[in-house]
N, C-alpha and C positions, 0 to 999 in steps of 0.2 A: 901798480899792483895795489894800492890800498883800494883803491876806485871800482879795482876786479873783483876784491874780497868782501866790499863792501856788497857791489851789484848783486854775488853769489849771494852773503849773507840775508839782503831781502827778500830774495827770491825764495830762498829755504824758508823764510817765515812765510811769506805769502801760499808756501805749497802746504805747508803744515798745518795752518790756517784752515785753507781750502778743505784737506783731509778731515780736518775736526770737523768741520760744521757739516758735511755729508756722510761722516761715519763717528757719530759721537762715542765716545766712550763707556758710557753706562746708558740703559736700557731707560727711552722715553715712555713715560705714561701721556697719556690721550683721555682726555677727560668729557666725555658728550652726553649734553644735559645728566650730570651727575652718574653716569656710567665711564666707570671705566677700561684703558683696554692700554694694554702693556704694546709695544710697538717691539717683536721681538726682531726682524730683519726684513730687509726689501725682494722681493722677489723677481722681481723684473719691471724694466720702464720701454718705453713706448715714446713720439713725439711730442705727445700732449700729455702722458700720465704716469704713473709710478705705481705699480702695488707692491702692499708693505704686508709682512703676516702678521696677522697681531691678536693677542689671547685676550677676553674677556675677564677681568681680573676677577668678577662677579660670578660667572659657570666655567670658568677655564677652558671653555671652546672657544677652537681658534679660525680664524676669518680670515680671509685674503682681501684686501679692501684695495678698490682703486681707485686713486686719486686724480683727479681732472681738472687742469688748470683750466678757466677759464676770462681768459682777459676780457677786458670792458673791446666796443669795437669790432670785435669779432662775433662767428656765432658757433662758436665751439658751445655755448650753452647751450643751444638746440641741442647741440649732435649730442652732447651729454644727456640729454632728459627723452632725447630719441633712441637713445644706450637704454635706457634707466624703463620705457616703456616696450621695450621691445624684451627685457626679462619678464615684465610684468604680464605680456599676451600669451605669452606662450604658458601655459603650463602642462607640460610634458615630462616624464621622470627622463629622459635621455637630453632635457635639458636643462644647463646650469639656472638655480633658482637665486634669484635677487633675494635677498634677507634683511636688511636696510639700506636707507640711503640718503645724507645731510647734504644738504648747505648751504658752505661759511660765505661770508660777504670779504670777498677778497683773496690774496692770492698770497701762499707765504714766500719770500724769500728767502736769502742766501742765510745762514742761522737760525734761522726757527726752525721749530720741532718740524719732526721729519713728517707726520701729518697733519703738523694745527695748521691754522691758518692767520694771514694778516699778521705776523710778529711775534704770533703767542710762543714765547721757547721756554727750553728745557723741562725738565719733569713734570710733570700735573697738571699742563696746560688744559685751563677750563677752554673747551669750546661749546655755547648756546646756538644749540640748532633743532630744528623739532622734524621728525620724518616725518615722511607722506604716505598714506596707501593710497592717495587720487592726485595723481599728478595735476596739473593743468598748464599751458602749453606760455612760453613766454616770447617774447615780440624775436625776429627773426636771428636782430643784433643783438649781444647786451649793451647798453649803456654802467655796467658797474664791473668790474672784476669778480670773479666769485671762484670757491675750488667745491666741486662736489667730490663727494665718497660715498661709493656704493660696497655695500658688506657683502660678501658670495662667500660660498660656501672652499676651503679648504682640502687640496686632494694631495696626500701624500704622495702617494706614486707620481706622481707628475701628468705629463701630458704623450701621447702619442709621439712625442718629433722624442723624447727624451728613450721611450723607449725602444725606437729603431736608433739611437745611437746605442743605445747599451746593446743590440741584439747585434746588431756591426763588427763592436768589440770581440762580444762574446763568442761570434761565430753561428751562433744558432737564426735559426729559423724558425717564425709559429707554424703548428702544423695546420693544415689547410680545411679541416672542417672548425678551428677556432679562427681560424684567417675569416673565415665568411660568416662568421656569425659575430664576430665584433665589426664586421663591414655591415650583415643586415642591423645591426641593433642602431648605430650611426644613420642609414638609409631610414628609421623611422624613426630618429628625431627628424633627419631635414624634412622626412613626407609631413611631420605634425607645423613646419610652415609654410610647405608648399599646398598643402589642405586644410590651412586655419580656416574653421568654421565662427567666425564673430557673432555676438548676441545682434538682436536688431540694433537696440541704437551703438552700434560702435560700426557698421557699414559705413565704410568712409565717403559714397556718394549719398547718406542719408545724416550722419552727423560727422565732418573729415576731421574735427577738433577734440574727439572723443579720447582721452588716455584711461583706461579704464583700469584702475587700483589693482593690485595683487598683491590678498592680506594673507599675514602670514604670523608666525608665533613673535616674532621679534621687533614689528612693525607698533604702532599704536595708531589708531584713527588721527586721521588729518584733514579737513577740509581742502588745504591749500602748500605748497610746497614754500615754507619762510626759509631764509635767507638769517644770518646774525653776523653783529661785527664784535664781537667784546661780549654784554649784558643788553644792548639794547639790538631785539627780533625787528625787522621789518621783513615785510611780507615779498614776495618773488612778484616779478612783474606777469602778471596773466592775460595780456593782450595781444595779439596778433597770430600767427598763423600757428597751426600746429608742428610741432616739434618733430614729430614723425613724418610731416610730409613738408617739411622745410624749405619753402620756395619751390615744390617738386610739383607745379599744375602739370607738368607735362604725365604724372603715373597716368596709367589707366586707371582709374576707380571704378569700373563695375565690376559685379563680382562673374565668379562664374559657375553655373551649375553639376553637381559631382552626380553620379549616374543614380543612386539615392533620392535626387532632388534636391537637397542639401545646397544654402549657398558659402560661396567657397571665394574667399580675400587671397590670394595665391602672396605668400612674403619668401625672399629670396636671404642667405645668409650672407652671401659673398664676398667670406673669407675664407673655407673651408679646406682648414688643411691637417697637417700631423699636430701642430704647433694649439691648434683649437679646440684640440680632443682631448679633453684629461680623462684618466683613467680613474676609479672609485677604488676604495683603501680596500674592493674585491682583488683588485686588480685583474676585473676580467670586464665591469661593465664600464663602456665609452660615457662623457658626461660630452657633449657641445657647448662649447662655451664661448664667449668674445663676440656678444651680440652687436658692438659696435659699429659693423659693414652694413647690419640687417637692416632693409626696406621693404616695402612693399614693390613684389615684380617687376609688373608690370608696365613698362617706360613707353609711351611715346618718342619719339627722334623726329619734330619736325623738319628739323633746318640742321645746319651746319653747328652754328652755334651750341642748340646743344647736343650737338654730337662731339662734341670739343669738349664740353662740361661733362660726361660722363665719362666721358675719358679719364679725365682728370682725378676726377673723383675716384676711380676705380685706381690708378696708379695710385695716390694715398691711401686704399684702404683693399684695396685685393691684393694677396702677394704675388708676383709675379710667375713662379713657377706651377702654380697651381690657378690662375686668373684663366677666365674662355678665352678664344681667339676674338669673341663678337667684340669683347671689352679691349682690346688695344687698339681697334678701326674699327668704330662705332660707326655704322652707316647710318644715311637720314633716309625718310621715312620709311620705319622698320617699329619693330613693337621690340626691343628686351624683354625677356620674361626669367623664369626660375628653371631655367636651364643652363643657365651657367653656373648652377649648385652643380648638375648635371656632370658639366664637367669637370669640376673640381674633387668630384668623390672620384670619377676615374683615376687621377693623380694619384689620391690620397693610396688607393688599394695598390695602384703600382709603388709607391712609396713603402708602404705597407708590406709588401711582400717584398720589394728588391734593393729597397735602401731609399735613393733618393727620389725625387721624383723622375718622370720621363723626361722632362724635358732638360734638367740640370745633369742629368745623363747624361743627354745627347749633345748638349753643351760639352761637358768634362771631352766626352770623348773627340770628336771632331770640329769644337772650335766652334766659335758663330754667337748667334744674338739667342737668347733664350725665347725674346717675343718671335721672332721669325721662324723659332722651332714649332711654336706652337700652333700660328696661323697657318702656319703649313700642317702641320699635326705629326710632324716625324720625329717619332722615338722607335727606340727596339726594345723587346726585351731578350734579358740576359740567356747566354746559350748556354748556361749554368743554368737551368732553371730547376728551384726545388718545388715546383706545382706541376700538379695535371696544366693539360693545353685549357681547361675551360676557367682558369683563373685570369688567366691574359687574351681570354675570348672574350671576356666580363669585364676586364676595362677596354677591350676595343670599343666592344658595344656601346661603354658611353664618352669613350674619344670622338665625338665625330667631329668637323670642324664647321657642320651646318648646324646651327641653334634646329629650325625642321628637322632636319633627320633624328635628332637625337633623341634618346628614349626619355619619360617622363620617371618622375620617380617612382609612380603605383609599377612601369615597365619594368625597371630596375629590383623590385621589389622582388618581384613574379620569375625574373630571371632567375637574381639568386635562389629563389626556393627549390629552381630545377636545381639546382647543383648542390645544395645540401643534403 
């Protein structure tokens, strides 16, 4: 009995210790280059990242800070820089804008400051880094542990998934006019990615390693991204491949011509879903976020090895209920393109109108696999559809299993205009 009690007491102490490390009793203050931020709460987490709500104690402005741990020997740092590049590449009112980025040498351990780095713990932890408005690419695999902090706007109303859950609880549905208006705004943001027009020096075939800077009022100019540990600043690695095209030599880099002659390099978001669309504080304006999965859209798949690599990438970065069928079973000798997002938009519109994604609904009602339902394009419109047939027809217009027959974003917008 004494042994059992001792074991239970030890386990209780370990639990209390772990809880105190994860949820400190007093708010933490992180200082970056002398700029103080109070950590208010944790907003969410993913496989390799966490998002915190922080307040700038100088201006009282609140930010969502995304913290990405990048372990040495992995390509996580290149992925993080690619995400930063995506934020800075697209300057559209419907796409979330990066406010600042910092890199700290080292990865926070247990008991360290919530968003501090390298073992600096408690309130007032000082992180000396330099924000950058012009990123240079790292080696594909980082040789040191690093932590990347991305400062993004904080939207109090949450995302469309939050809205869907609230609406389902209250039993209300958005009226059709507002539904189509909201969807149109989301499509306009996606169009900015699908029809991206780079500057001459940004064209992939001319300069594939260019990382255009995105100036903003929170950034201070810097020619390189720097890391730091304690008070010793160390320049980050600047050799190797572009983070944006990390090892993706199969990317189709040639541009396409728009009807007006403009050169376009299409990009795809690749993880469009309600949880990745925020609502501004006005409650009506959508903001497309989380560009961690975004990439140059057109990818030629030459062999089975590349096909499997693409499937693994999609499985890691594209949510299954909104993933296009061609990403579940990638064929060889084909080119994946931006139409993967069109499928996701169709599933998103269905979710906004009826609650779950069409393929979650199919699985809940009939059982089976989401992947199988997606690849077969099997879904059903609720019998008590509160909308006119135009909405379900618009969903059907996008949920076409053959990407060659799927509409472009311009065609989707033209279709919506006829319904509005």
